[in-house]
Structures are given as structure tokens and as C-alpha cells.
Jmol script that loads the backbone (N, CA, C; Angstrom):
load data "model"
ATOM      1  N   MET A   1      22.073 -97.083  82.809  1.00  0.00           N
ATOM      2  CA  MET A   1      22.065 -97.203  84.249  1.00  0.00           C
ATOM      3  C   MET A   1      23.349 -97.914  84.675  1.00  0.00           C
ATOM      4  N   THR A   2      24.038 -97.326  85.618  1.00  0.00           N
ATOM      5  CA  THR A   2      25.269 -97.945  86.077  1.00  0.00           C
ATOM      6  C   THR A   2      24.963 -99.067  87.062  1.00  0.00           C
ATOM      7  N   ALA A   3      25.958 -99.877  87.300  1.00  0.00           N
ATOM      8  CA  ALA A   3      25.778-101.034  88.179  1.00  0.00           C
ATOM      9  C   ALA A   3      25.517-100.614  89.616  1.00  0.00           C
ATOM     10  N   VAL A   4      26.126 -99.517  90.047  1.00  0.00           N
ATOM     11  CA  VAL A   4      25.918 -99.061  91.423  1.00  0.00           C
ATOM     12  C   VAL A   4      24.487 -98.578  91.610  1.00  0.00           C
ATOM     13  N   VAL A   5      23.954 -97.900  90.626  1.00  0.00           N
ATOM     14  CA  VAL A   5      22.571 -97.423  90.714  1.00  0.00           C
ATOM     15  C   VAL A   5      21.603 -98.599  90.746  1.00  0.00           C
ATOM     16  N   LEU A   6      21.876 -99.627  89.965  1.00  0.00           N
ATOM     17  CA  LEU A   6      21.042-100.831  89.983  1.00  0.00           C
ATOM     18  C   LEU A   6      21.077-101.498  91.347  1.00  0.00           C
ATOM     19  N   GLN A   7      22.264-101.638  91.931  1.00  0.00           N
ATOM     20  CA  GLN A   7      22.386-102.281  93.237  1.00  0.00           C
ATOM     21  C   GLN A   7      21.713-101.449  94.326  1.00  0.00           C
ATOM     22  N   MET A   8      21.842-100.140  94.273  1.00  0.00           N
ATOM     23  CA  MET A   8      21.188 -99.281  95.264  1.00  0.00           C
ATOM     24  C   MET A   8      19.673 -99.320  95.094  1.00  0.00           C
ATOM     25  N   GLY A   9      19.195 -99.444  93.866  1.00  0.00           N
ATOM     26  CA  GLY A   9      17.764 -99.611  93.634  1.00  0.00           C
ATOM     27  C   GLY A   9      17.245-100.920  94.207  1.00  0.00           C
ATOM     28  N   CYS A  10      18.056-101.966  94.113  1.00  0.00           N
ATOM     29  CA  CYS A  10      17.663-103.256  94.695  1.00  0.00           C
ATOM     30  C   CYS A  10      17.632-103.186  96.212  1.00  0.00           C
ATOM     31  N   VAL A  11      18.562-102.467  96.811  1.00  0.00           N
ATOM     32  CA  VAL A  11      18.546-102.287  98.262  1.00  0.00           C
ATOM     33  C   VAL A  11      17.295-101.521  98.678  1.00  0.00           C
ATOM     34  N   ALA A  12      16.954-100.477  97.934  1.00  0.00           N
ATOM     35  CA  ALA A  12      15.738 -99.722  98.233  1.00  0.00           C
ATOM     36  C   ALA A  12      14.497-100.588  98.053  1.00  0.00           C
ATOM     37  N   GLY A  13      14.510-101.457  97.048  1.00  0.00           N
ATOM     38  CA  GLY A  13      13.390-102.369  96.848  1.00  0.00           C
ATOM     39  C   GLY A  13      13.232-103.356  97.990  1.00  0.00           C
ATOM     40  N   LEU A  14      14.340-103.866  98.510  1.00  0.00           N
ATOM     41  CA  LEU A  14      14.270-104.789  99.643  1.00  0.00           C
ATOM     42  C   LEU A  14      13.781-104.081 100.906  1.00  0.00           C
ATOM     43  N   LEU A  15      14.174-102.832 101.089  1.00  0.00           N
ATOM     44  CA  LEU A  15      13.659-102.073 102.233  1.00  0.00           C
ATOM     45  C   LEU A  15      12.160-101.822 102.104  1.00  0.00           C
ATOM     46  N   ALA A  16      11.713-101.543 100.898  1.00  0.00           N
ATOM     47  CA  ALA A  16      10.273-101.354 100.670  1.00  0.00           C
ATOM     48  C   ALA A  16       9.518-102.661 100.896  1.00  0.00           C
ATOM     49  N   LEU A  17      10.117-103.779 100.548  1.00  0.00           N
ATOM     50  CA  LEU A  17       9.478-105.074 100.789  1.00  0.00           C
ATOM     51  C   LEU A  17       9.383-105.387 102.278  1.00  0.00           C
ATOM     52  N   ALA A  18      10.333-104.909 103.066  1.00  0.00           N
ATOM     53  CA  ALA A  18      10.241-105.097 104.517  1.00  0.00           C
ATOM     54  C   ALA A  18       9.043-104.341 105.077  1.00  0.00           C
ATOM     55  N   ILE A  19       8.804-103.153 104.571  1.00  0.00           N
ATOM     56  CA  ILE A  19       7.633-102.384 105.005  1.00  0.00           C
ATOM     57  C   ILE A  19       6.352-103.063 104.530  1.00  0.00           C
ATOM     58  N   LEU A  20       6.358-103.578 103.306  1.00  0.00           N
ATOM     59  CA  LEU A  20       5.192-104.298 102.791  1.00  0.00           C
ATOM     60  C   LEU A  20       4.911-105.550 103.618  1.00  0.00           C
ATOM     61  N   ALA A  21       5.950-106.232 104.063  1.00  0.00           N
ATOM     62  CA  ALA A  21       5.764-107.428 104.887  1.00  0.00           C
ATOM     63  C   ALA A  21       5.107-107.081 106.214  1.00  0.00           C
ATOM     64  N   ILE A  22       5.442-105.931 106.774  1.00  0.00           N
ATOM     65  CA  ILE A  22       4.807-105.500 108.019  1.00  0.00           C
ATOM     66  C   ILE A  22       3.336-105.189 107.779  1.00  0.00           C
ATOM     67  N   VAL A  23       3.038-104.547 106.669  1.00  0.00           N
ATOM     68  CA  VAL A  23       1.653-104.189 106.355  1.00  0.00           C
ATOM     69  C   VAL A  23       0.805-105.440 106.105  1.00  0.00           C
ATOM     70  N   LEU A  24       1.377-106.428 105.421  1.00  0.00           N
ATOM     71  CA  LEU A  24       0.635-107.634 105.054  1.00  0.00           C
ATOM     72  C   LEU A  24       0.750-108.761 106.078  1.00  0.00           C
ATOM     73  N   THR A  25       1.026-108.435 107.320  1.00  0.00           N
ATOM     74  CA  THR A  25       1.285-109.462 108.319  1.00  0.00           C
ATOM     75  C   THR A  25       0.149-110.455 108.456  1.00  0.00           C
ATOM     76  N   ARG A  26      -1.066-110.015 108.481  1.00  0.00           N
ATOM     77  CA  ARG A  26      -2.207-110.888 108.741  1.00  0.00           C
ATOM     78  C   ARG A  26      -2.847-111.471 107.475  1.00  0.00           C
ATOM     79  N   ALA A  27      -2.379-111.078 106.314  1.00  0.00           N
ATOM     80  CA  ALA A  27      -2.968-111.575 105.068  1.00  0.00           C
ATOM     81  C   ALA A  27      -2.475-112.989 104.774  1.00  0.00           C
ATOM     82  N   LYS A  28      -3.329-113.776 104.128  1.00  0.00           N
ATOM     83  CA  LYS A  28      -2.973-115.159 103.804  1.00  0.00           C
ATOM     84  C   LYS A  28      -1.898-115.238 102.725  1.00  0.00           C
ATOM     85  N   ILE A  29      -1.896-114.296 101.807  1.00  0.00           N
ATOM     86  CA  ILE A  29      -0.944-114.352 100.698  1.00  0.00           C
ATOM     87  C   ILE A  29       0.344-113.595 100.988  1.00  0.00           C
ATOM     88  N   ALA A  30       0.540-113.179 102.238  1.00  0.00           N
ATOM     89  CA  ALA A  30       1.712-112.361 102.568  1.00  0.00           C
ATOM     90  C   ALA A  30       3.018-113.090 102.279  1.00  0.00           C
ATOM     91  N   THR A  31       3.095-114.358 102.658  1.00  0.00           N
ATOM     92  CA  THR A  31       4.335-115.109 102.458  1.00  0.00           C
ATOM     93  C   THR A  31       4.658-115.249 100.977  1.00  0.00           C
ATOM     94  N   ALA A  32       3.666-115.549 100.178  1.00  0.00           N
ATOM     95  CA  ALA A  32       3.899-115.731  98.743  1.00  0.00           C
ATOM     96  C   ALA A  32       4.292-114.419  98.073  1.00  0.00           C
ATOM     97  N   VAL A  33       3.612-113.335  98.437  1.00  0.00           N
ATOM     98  CA  VAL A  33       3.905-112.045  97.807  1.00  0.00           C
ATOM     99  C   VAL A  33       5.298-111.563  98.177  1.00  0.00           C
ATOM    100  N   VAL A  34       5.609-111.586  99.464  1.00  0.00           N
ATOM    101  CA  VAL A  34       6.902-111.072  99.916  1.00  0.00           C
ATOM    102  C   VAL A  34       8.040-111.968  99.432  1.00  0.00           C
ATOM    103  N   SER A  35       7.873-113.281  99.487  1.00  0.00           N
ATOM    104  CA  SER A  35       8.944-114.185  99.047  1.00  0.00           C
ATOM    105  C   SER A  35       9.188-114.085  97.547  1.00  0.00           C
ATOM    106  N   SER A  36       8.136-113.998  96.761  1.00  0.00           N
ATOM    107  CA  SER A  36       8.332-113.899  95.312  1.00  0.00           C
ATOM    108  C   SER A  36       8.936-112.554  94.920  1.00  0.00           C
ATOM    109  N   ALA A  37       8.519-111.487  95.570  1.00  0.00           N
ATOM    110  CA  ALA A  37       9.107-110.182  95.260  1.00  0.00           C
ATOM    111  C   ALA A  37      10.562-110.121  95.700  1.00  0.00           C
ATOM    112  N   THR A  38      10.877-110.712  96.840  1.00  0.00           N
ATOM    113  CA  THR A  38      12.260-110.753  97.311  1.00  0.00           C
ATOM    114  C   THR A  38      13.122-111.604  96.376  1.00  0.00           C
ATOM    115  N   LEU A  39      12.565-112.694  95.883  1.00  0.00           N
ATOM    116  CA  LEU A  39      13.280-113.518  94.911  1.00  0.00           C
ATOM    117  C   LEU A  39      13.576-112.723  93.645  1.00  0.00           C
ATOM    118  N   ALA A  40      12.613-111.956  93.176  1.00  0.00           N
ATOM    119  CA  ALA A  40      12.820-111.159  91.959  1.00  0.00           C
ATOM    120  C   ALA A  40      13.886-110.089  92.168  1.00  0.00           C
ATOM    121  N   VAL A  41      13.838-109.384  93.284  1.00  0.00           N
ATOM    122  CA  VAL A  41      14.817-108.329  93.542  1.00  0.00           C
ATOM    123  C   VAL A  41      16.214-108.924  93.729  1.00  0.00           C
ATOM    124  N   SER A  42      16.300-110.038  94.451  1.00  0.00           N
ATOM    125  CA  SER A  42      17.605-110.683  94.652  1.00  0.00           C
ATOM    126  C   SER A  42      18.168-111.205  93.336  1.00  0.00           C
ATOM    127  N   ALA A  43      17.315-111.737  92.481  1.00  0.00           N
ATOM    128  CA  ALA A  43      17.780-112.229  91.180  1.00  0.00           C
ATOM    129  C   ALA A  43      18.271-111.084  90.298  1.00  0.00           C
ATOM    130  N   ILE A  44      17.582-109.953  90.327  1.00  0.00           N
ATOM    131  CA  ILE A  44      18.021-108.789  89.544  1.00  0.00           C
ATOM    132  C   ILE A  44      19.379-108.306  90.050  1.00  0.00           C
ATOM    133  N   ALA A  45      19.537-108.218  91.369  1.00  0.00           N
ATOM    134  CA  ALA A  45      20.815-107.786  91.932  1.00  0.00           C
ATOM    135  C   ALA A  45      21.915-108.799  91.637  1.00  0.00           C
ATOM    136  N   LEU A  46      21.583-110.086  91.686  1.00  0.00           N
ATOM    137  CA  LEU A  46      22.554-111.141  91.396  1.00  0.00           C
ATOM    138  C   LEU A  46      23.042-111.051  89.960  1.00  0.00           C
ATOM    139  N   PHE A  47      22.130-110.944  89.018  1.00  0.00           N
ATOM    140  CA  PHE A  47      22.528-110.884  87.620  1.00  0.00           C
ATOM    141  C   PHE A  47      23.231-109.579  87.277  1.00  0.00           C
ATOM    142  N   GLY A  48      22.851-108.492  87.948  1.00  0.00           N
ATOM    143  CA  GLY A  48      23.562-107.225  87.753  1.00  0.00           C
ATOM    144  C   GLY A  48      24.997-107.292  88.231  1.00  0.00           C
ATOM    145  N   ALA A  49      25.211-107.917  89.385  1.00  0.00           N
ATOM    146  CA  ALA A  49      26.573-108.060  89.911  1.00  0.00           C
ATOM    147  C   ALA A  49      27.386-109.026  89.057  1.00  0.00           C
ATOM    148  N   MET A  50      26.761-110.121  88.596  1.00  0.00           N
ATOM    149  CA  MET A  50      27.479-111.065  87.732  1.00  0.00           C
ATOM    150  C   MET A  50      27.841-110.428  86.397  1.00  0.00           C
ATOM    151  N   ARG A  51      26.935-109.620  85.886  1.00  0.00           N
ATOM    152  CA  ARG A  51      27.210-108.933  84.619  1.00  0.00           C
ATOM    153  C   ARG A  51      28.387-107.980  84.768  1.00  0.00           C
ATOM    154  N   TRP A  52      28.427-107.259  85.894  1.00  0.00           N
ATOM    155  CA  TRP A  52      29.537-106.340  86.118  1.00  0.00           C
ATOM    156  C   TRP A  52      30.830-107.111  86.338  1.00  0.00           C
ATOM    157  N   LEU A  53      30.756-108.209  87.083  1.00  0.00           N
ATOM    158  CA  LEU A  53      31.948-108.992  87.402  1.00  0.00           C
ATOM    159  C   LEU A  53      32.516-109.683  86.173  1.00  0.00           C
ATOM    160  N   LEU A  54      31.664-110.266  85.349  1.00  0.00           N
ATOM    161  CA  LEU A  54      32.119-111.004  84.168  1.00  0.00           C
ATOM    162  C   LEU A  54      32.231-110.131  82.926  1.00  0.00           C
ATOM    163  N   GLY A  55      31.776-108.895  83.027  1.00  0.00           N
ATOM    164  CA  GLY A  55      31.789-107.999  81.879  1.00  0.00           C
ATOM    165  C   GLY A  55      33.167-107.526  81.477  1.00  0.00           C
ATOM    166  N   GLY A  56      34.118-107.689  82.363  1.00  0.00           N
ATOM    167  CA  GLY A  56      35.473-107.317  82.008  1.00  0.00           C
ATOM    168  C   GLY A  56      35.790-105.849  82.189  1.00  0.00           C
ATOM    169  N   SER A  57      34.918-105.100  82.836  1.00  0.00           N
ATOM    170  CA  SER A  57      35.220-103.692  83.035  1.00  0.00           C
ATOM    171  C   SER A  57      36.154-103.554  84.239  1.00  0.00           C
ATOM    172  N   ALA A  58      37.284-102.955  84.021  1.00  0.00           N
ATOM    173  CA  ALA A  58      38.286-102.825  85.075  1.00  0.00           C
ATOM    174  C   ALA A  58      38.041-101.592  85.931  1.00  0.00           C
ATOM    175  N   ASN A  59      37.199-100.692  85.476  1.00  0.00           N
ATOM    176  CA  ASN A  59      36.963 -99.456  86.199  1.00  0.00           C
ATOM    177  C   ASN A  59      35.908 -99.657  87.272  1.00  0.00           C
ATOM    178  N   ALA A  60      36.196 -99.203  88.459  1.00  0.00           N
ATOM    179  CA  ALA A  60      35.222 -99.250  89.536  1.00  0.00           C
ATOM    180  C   ALA A  60      34.260 -98.081  89.360  1.00  0.00           C
ATOM    181  N   THR A  61      32.992 -98.321  89.650  1.00  0.00           N
ATOM    182  CA  THR A  61      32.003 -97.259  89.551  1.00  0.00           C
ATOM    183  C   THR A  61      31.674 -96.766  90.951  1.00  0.00           C
ATOM    184  N   GLU A  62      31.312 -95.500  91.048  1.00  0.00           N
ATOM    185  CA  GLU A  62      31.089 -94.888  92.348  1.00  0.00           C
ATOM    186  C   GLU A  62      29.836 -94.018  92.291  1.00  0.00           C
ATOM    187  N   LEU A  63      29.151 -93.967  93.429  1.00  0.00           N
ATOM    188  CA  LEU A  63      27.954 -93.155  93.568  1.00  0.00           C
ATOM    189  C   LEU A  63      28.024 -92.451  94.908  1.00  0.00           C
ATOM    190  N   THR A  64      27.713 -91.159  94.930  1.00  0.00           N
ATOM    191  CA  THR A  64      27.697 -90.396  96.169  1.00  0.00           C
ATOM    192  C   THR A  64      26.283 -89.903  96.412  1.00  0.00           C
ATOM    193  N   LEU A  65      25.723 -90.284  97.547  1.00  0.00           N
ATOM    194  CA  LEU A  65      24.387 -89.838  97.925  1.00  0.00           C
ATOM    195  C   LEU A  65      24.490 -88.727  98.956  1.00  0.00           C
ATOM    196  N   PRO A  66      23.625 -87.729  98.882  1.00  0.00           N
ATOM    197  CA  PRO A  66      23.709 -86.605  99.823  1.00  0.00           C
ATOM    198  C   PRO A  66      23.045 -86.904 101.166  1.00  0.00           C
ATOM    199  N   ILE A  67      23.449 -87.984 101.808  1.00  0.00           N
ATOM    200  CA  ILE A  67      22.947 -88.298 103.135  1.00  0.00           C
ATOM    201  C   ILE A  67      24.141 -88.380 104.079  1.00  0.00           C
ATOM    202  N   GLY A  68      23.901 -88.241 105.348  1.00  0.00           N
ATOM    203  CA  GLY A  68      24.998 -88.243 106.302  1.00  0.00           C
ATOM    204  C   GLY A  68      25.440 -86.822 106.578  1.00  0.00           C
ATOM    205  N   LEU A  69      26.718 -86.636 106.776  1.00  0.00           N
ATOM    206  CA  LEU A  69      27.248 -85.307 107.038  1.00  0.00           C
ATOM    207  C   LEU A  69      27.131 -84.446 105.782  1.00  0.00           C
ATOM    208  N   PRO A  70      26.756 -83.182 105.934  1.00  0.00           N
ATOM    209  CA  PRO A  70      26.489 -82.343 104.753  1.00  0.00           C
ATOM    210  C   PRO A  70      27.672 -82.182 103.807  1.00  0.00           C
ATOM    211  N   TRP A  71      28.871 -82.158 104.309  1.00  0.00           N
ATOM    212  CA  TRP A  71      30.021 -81.918 103.448  1.00  0.00           C
ATOM    213  C   TRP A  71      30.678 -83.200 102.946  1.00  0.00           C
ATOM    214  N   LEU A  72      30.212 -84.361 103.426  1.00  0.00           N
ATOM    215  CA  LEU A  72      30.817 -85.612 102.999  1.00  0.00           C
ATOM    216  C   LEU A  72      29.915 -86.442 102.097  1.00  0.00           C
ATOM    217  N   GLY A  73      28.711 -86.692 102.530  1.00  0.00           N
ATOM    218  CA  GLY A  73      27.826 -87.568 101.777  1.00  0.00           C
ATOM    219  C   GLY A  73      28.180 -89.027 102.018  1.00  0.00           C
ATOM    220  N   ALA A  74      27.416 -89.913 101.434  1.00  0.00           N
ATOM    221  CA  ALA A  74      27.660 -91.349 101.548  1.00  0.00           C
ATOM    222  C   ALA A  74      28.213 -91.843 100.210  1.00  0.00           C
ATOM    223  N   HIS A  75      29.387 -92.436 100.238  1.00  0.00           N
ATOM    224  CA  HIS A  75      30.051 -92.901  99.028  1.00  0.00           C
ATOM    225  C   HIS A  75      29.871 -94.409  98.888  1.00  0.00           C
ATOM    226  N   PHE A  76      29.378 -94.836  97.735  1.00  0.00           N
ATOM    227  CA  PHE A  76      29.209 -96.250  97.421  1.00  0.00           C
ATOM    228  C   PHE A  76      30.045 -96.554  96.188  1.00  0.00           C
ATOM    229  N   ARG A  77      30.816 -97.636  96.267  1.00  0.00           N
ATOM    230  CA  ARG A  77      31.743 -97.990  95.192  1.00  0.00           C
ATOM    231  C   ARG A  77      31.580 -99.466  94.862  1.00  0.00           C
ATOM    232  N   LEU A  78      31.599 -99.783  93.590  1.00  0.00           N
ATOM    233  CA  LEU A  78      31.494-101.169  93.134  1.00  0.00           C
ATOM    234  C   LEU A  78      32.771-101.530  92.381  1.00  0.00           C
ATOM    235  N   ASP A  79      33.516-102.449  92.964  1.00  0.00           N
ATOM    236  CA  ASP A  79      34.712-102.972  92.309  1.00  0.00           C
ATOM    237  C   ASP A  79      34.580-104.490  92.234  1.00  0.00           C
ATOM    238  N   ALA A  80      35.635-105.171  91.857  1.00  0.00           N
ATOM    239  CA  ALA A  80      35.556-106.618  91.638  1.00  0.00           C
ATOM    240  C   ALA A  80      35.254-107.381  92.929  1.00  0.00           C
ATOM    241  N   LEU A  81      35.868-106.988  94.037  1.00  0.00           N
ATOM    242  CA  LEU A  81      35.624-107.674  95.299  1.00  0.00           C
ATOM    243  C   LEU A  81      34.203-107.442  95.788  1.00  0.00           C
ATOM    244  N   ALA A  82      33.728-106.212  95.665  1.00  0.00           N
ATOM    245  CA  ALA A  82      32.349-105.906  96.068  1.00  0.00           C
ATOM    246  C   ALA A  82      31.354-106.658  95.198  1.00  0.00           C
ATOM    247  N   ALA A  83      31.628-106.754  93.901  1.00  0.00           N
ATOM    248  CA  ALA A  83      30.728-107.491  93.007  1.00  0.00           C
ATOM    249  C   ALA A  83      30.703-108.970  93.346  1.00  0.00           C
ATOM    250  N   PHE A  84      31.865-109.530  93.722  1.00  0.00           N
ATOM    251  CA  PHE A  84      31.910-110.937  94.113  1.00  0.00           C
ATOM    252  C   PHE A  84      31.049-111.177  95.354  1.00  0.00           C
ATOM    253  N   PHE A  85      31.175-110.320  96.348  1.00  0.00           N
ATOM    254  CA  PHE A  85      30.383-110.495  97.553  1.00  0.00           C
ATOM    255  C   PHE A  85      28.895-110.229  97.300  1.00  0.00           C
ATOM    256  N   LEU A  86      28.572-109.335  96.383  1.00  0.00           N
ATOM    257  CA  LEU A  86      27.171-109.144  96.003  1.00  0.00           C
ATOM    258  C   LEU A  86      26.605-110.402  95.354  1.00  0.00           C
ATOM    259  N   VAL A  87      27.408-111.087  94.553  1.00  0.00           N
ATOM    260  CA  VAL A  87      26.963-112.346  93.950  1.00  0.00           C
ATOM    261  C   VAL A  87      26.689-113.373  95.038  1.00  0.00           C
ATOM    262  N   VAL A  88      27.599-113.507  96.001  1.00  0.00           N
ATOM    263  CA  VAL A  88      27.441-114.493  97.071  1.00  0.00           C
ATOM    264  C   VAL A  88      26.212-114.189  97.917  1.00  0.00           C
ATOM    265  N   VAL A  89      26.060-112.943  98.341  1.00  0.00           N
ATOM    266  CA  VAL A  89      24.945-112.570  99.211  1.00  0.00           C
ATOM    267  C   VAL A  89      23.607-112.686  98.484  1.00  0.00           C
ATOM    268  N   ASN A  90      23.538-112.226  97.249  1.00  0.00           N
ATOM    269  CA  ASN A  90      22.273-112.287  96.524  1.00  0.00           C
ATOM    270  C   ASN A  90      21.921-113.703  96.090  1.00  0.00           C
ATOM    271  N   LEU A  91      22.913-114.563  95.888  1.00  0.00           N
ATOM    272  CA  LEU A  91      22.627-115.968  95.622  1.00  0.00           C
ATOM    273  C   LEU A  91      21.982-116.610  96.844  1.00  0.00           C
ATOM    274  N   GLY A  92      22.506-116.314  98.022  1.00  0.00           N
ATOM    275  CA  GLY A  92      21.892-116.810  99.254  1.00  0.00           C
ATOM    276  C   GLY A  92      20.508-116.236  99.481  1.00  0.00           C
ATOM    277  N   GLY A  93      20.323-114.959  99.192  1.00  0.00           N
ATOM    278  CA  GLY A  93      19.005-114.341  99.342  1.00  0.00           C
ATOM    279  C   GLY A  93      17.981-114.917  98.375  1.00  0.00           C
ATOM    280  N   ALA A  94      18.403-115.174  97.152  1.00  0.00           N
ATOM    281  CA  ALA A  94      17.489-115.767  96.172  1.00  0.00           C
ATOM    282  C   ALA A  94      17.126-117.198  96.555  1.00  0.00           C
ATOM    283  N   ALA A  95      18.102-117.952  97.057  1.00  0.00           N
ATOM    284  CA  ALA A  95      17.831-119.332  97.480  1.00  0.00           C
ATOM    285  C   ALA A  95      16.892-119.363  98.682  1.00  0.00           C
ATOM    286  N   ALA A  96      17.100-118.462  99.639  1.00  0.00           N
ATOM    287  CA  ALA A  96      16.228-118.403 100.810  1.00  0.00           C
ATOM    288  C   ALA A  96      14.816-117.970 100.419  1.00  0.00           C
ATOM    289  N   SER A  97      14.700-117.065  99.478  1.00  0.00           N
ATOM    290  CA  SER A  97      13.377-116.630  99.023  1.00  0.00           C
ATOM    291  C   SER A  97      12.660-117.738  98.268  1.00  0.00           C
ATOM    292  N   LEU A  98      13.400-118.497  97.489  1.00  0.00           N
ATOM    293  CA  LEU A  98      12.808-119.623  96.780  1.00  0.00           C
ATOM    294  C   LEU A  98      12.320-120.679  97.767  1.00  0.00           C
ATOM    295  N   TYR A  99      13.083-120.923  98.813  1.00  0.00           N
ATOM    296  CA  TYR A  99      12.661-121.852  99.853  1.00  0.00           C
ATOM    297  C   TYR A  99      11.434-121.301 100.592  1.00  0.00           C
ATOM    298  N   GLY A 100      11.408-119.998 100.817  1.00  0.00           N
ATOM    299  CA  GLY A 100      10.299-119.375 101.526  1.00  0.00           C
ATOM    300  C   GLY A 100       8.978-119.438 100.768  1.00  0.00           C
ATOM    301  N   LEU A 101       9.037-119.582  99.453  1.00  0.00           N
ATOM    302  CA  LEU A 101       7.798-119.701  98.670  1.00  0.00           C
ATOM    303  C   LEU A 101       7.016-120.961  99.030  1.00  0.00           C
ATOM    304  N   GLY A 102       7.708-122.056  99.270  1.00  0.00           N
ATOM    305  CA  GLY A 102       7.035-123.288  99.578  1.00  0.00           C
ATOM    306  C   GLY A 102       6.886-123.565 101.066  1.00  0.00           C
ATOM    307  N   TYR A 103       7.508-122.743 101.874  1.00  0.00           N
ATOM    308  CA  TYR A 103       7.509-122.972 103.318  1.00  0.00           C
ATOM    309  C   TYR A 103       6.173-122.553 103.928  1.00  0.00           C
ATOM    310  N   GLY A 104       5.587-123.395 104.715  1.00  0.00           N
ATOM    311  CA  GLY A 104       4.401-123.029 105.457  1.00  0.00           C
ATOM    312  C   GLY A 104       3.088-123.256 104.749  1.00  0.00           C
ATOM    313  N   HIS A 105       3.089-123.873 103.580  1.00  0.00           N
ATOM    314  CA  HIS A 105       1.815-124.123 102.893  1.00  0.00           C
ATOM    315  C   HIS A 105       0.989-125.176 103.589  1.00  0.00           C
ATOM    316  N   HIS A 106       1.615-126.031 104.375  1.00  0.00           N
ATOM    317  CA  HIS A 106       0.898-127.099 105.033  1.00  0.00           C
ATOM    318  C   HIS A 106       0.288-126.642 106.362  1.00  0.00           C
ATOM    319  N   GLU A 107       0.691-125.468 106.870  1.00  0.00           N
ATOM    320  CA  GLU A 107       0.154-125.003 108.139  1.00  0.00           C
ATOM    321  C   GLU A 107      -1.100-124.170 107.931  1.00  0.00           C
ATOM    322  N   GLN A 108      -2.011-124.263 108.872  1.00  0.00           N
ATOM    323  CA  GLN A 108      -3.276-123.514 108.762  1.00  0.00           C
ATOM    324  C   GLN A 108      -3.169-122.137 109.415  1.00  0.00           C
ATOM    325  N   ALA A 109      -2.381-122.018 110.476  1.00  0.00           N
ATOM    326  CA  ALA A 109      -2.294-120.743 111.193  1.00  0.00           C
ATOM    327  C   ALA A 109      -1.152-119.902 110.701  1.00  0.00           C
TER     328      ALA A 109
END
end "model"
wireframe off; spacefill off
backbone 0.3
color backbone group
């Protein structure tokens, strides 16, 4: 599995978690389930980007999805700068999800 496919899978997982959060709005365990799953997905994306960044591969990887204009598609590319920003963003997402696990346990409503 290439690094771009892993990152796109993590994006799809986060979108699915947003839908799950809407479905579980009134459940008591919604915060714990969504925060822990988001932490797991962010950690996978973080370690995937760090592995690509520190792995020493100089070649950028690219993925083209057949969405958008029929003759163009959507092009996704992972290079060193993109991997660095993925590390920064996913580190923040993992930290926020970890904070969200403990947030709100003292409230009844």
C-alpha cells in the first residue's frame, strides 16, 4: 500500500466518523466512540506520514481518482512538504482527540 492510498483511506475514515457522530448524537457513549476512533485514524495517518518523511524516499507518490471533470480527474501527490504538513495536522488532530476523550465526563447533560 502506498503512502497516498493510506492517507486517502484516513481521510475517508474521518469522513465516515463525521457521519457516525451525527448518527450517535443522542447516545451517551458518542463522545468516547468518536474521539477514540478519531484518535486512532489520526495516529495512523501521523505515523504513515512520518514513515514516508523519515523513510528517505526521494520519489513523490501520486494518485489519480476519477472524480471531478471526466478528462482530468483529481490528482493527489505526496512529497516531503506535504508529508511534513500531514505530520503537523495529524499531530494536532490526535492531540485534540485525546483531549476530547476526557472532556465532558463531569457533565450530566
